[in-house]
C-alpha positions as CSV (number, residue, x, y, z in Angstrom):
1,X,-74.0,16.4,-7.1
2,X,-74.8,19.9,-6.0
3,X,-76.3,18.8,-2.7
4,X,-73.1,16.9,-1.8
5,X,-71.0,19.9,-2.6
6,X,-73.2,22.2,-0.5
7,X,-73.1,19.7,2.4
8,X,-69.3,19.4,2.3
9,X,-68.9,23.2,2.0
10,X,-71.1,23.6,5.1
11,X,-74.4,25.3,4.4
12,X,-76.6,22.2,3.7
13,X,-77.2,20.3,7.0
14,X,-80.0,17.9,6.1
15,X,-81.9,16.9,2.9
16,X,-85.1,14.8,2.7
17,X,-87.0,13.3,-0.3
18,X,-90.7,13.3,0.1
19,X,-92.4,9.9,-0.6
20,X,-95.1,11.7,-2.7
21,X,-92.6,12.8,-5.3
22,X,-93.0,16.5,-4.5
23,X,-89.9,18.7,-4.0
24,X,-87.3,17.8,-1.4
25,X,-87.0,19.6,1.9
26,X,-83.6,20.8,3.2
27,X,-82.2,22.3,6.3
28,X,-79.5,24.9,5.6
29,X,-77.4,26.9,8.0
30,X,-75.8,30.2,7.4
31,X,-74.5,33.1,9.5
32,X,-76.8,35.6,7.6
33,X,-79.4,35.8,4.9
34,X,-77.0,37.0,2.3
35,X,-74.7,34.0,2.8
36,X,-77.7,31.6,2.5
37,X,-79.0,33.4,-0.6
38,X,-75.6,33.1,-2.3
39,X,-75.4,29.4,-1.5
40,X,-78.9,28.7,-2.9
41,X,-78.3,30.8,-6.0
42,X,-75.2,28.8,-6.6
43,X,-77.2,25.6,-7.1
44,X,-77.2,24.5,-10.8
45,X,-81.0,24.2,-10.9
46,X,-81.6,27.5,-9.0
47,X,-83.2,29.4,-12.0
48,X,-85.9,26.7,-12.2
49,X,-86.5,26.1,-8.4
50,X,-88.9,27.7,-6.1
51,X,-87.0,27.9,-2.8
52,X,-89.1,29.5,0.0
53,X,-87.0,30.2,3.1
54,X,-88.2,30.1,6.7
55,X,-86.0,31.3,9.5
56,X,-85.9,28.9,12.4
57,X,-84.6,29.5,15.9
58,X,-83.4,26.6,18.1
59,X,-86.0,25.1,20.5
60,X,-84.8,24.8,24.1
61,X,-85.8,21.2,24.2
62,X,-84.2,20.1,20.9
63,X,-82.0,17.1,21.7
64,X,-79.6,17.9,18.9
65,X,-79.5,21.7,19.3
66,X,-75.7,21.6,19.7
67,X,-75.3,19.9,16.3
68,X,-76.7,23.0,14.5
69,X,-75.5,25.7,16.8
70,X,-74.2,28.7,14.9
């Protein structure tokens, strides 16, 4: 499974299925945009996927901030 490989390789942190059957949502972590783009383009279904990317910064009150620290 591509998600399993991405998770074990490092960039995929979390993946959720939506109950309404619409596309899954994932949290990815990369040191820069180029690294993230390379990981996403490496997915087998990449040519058929719409993958909008939103940059997120840690919130100071996030209880698991350390788990996702770069």
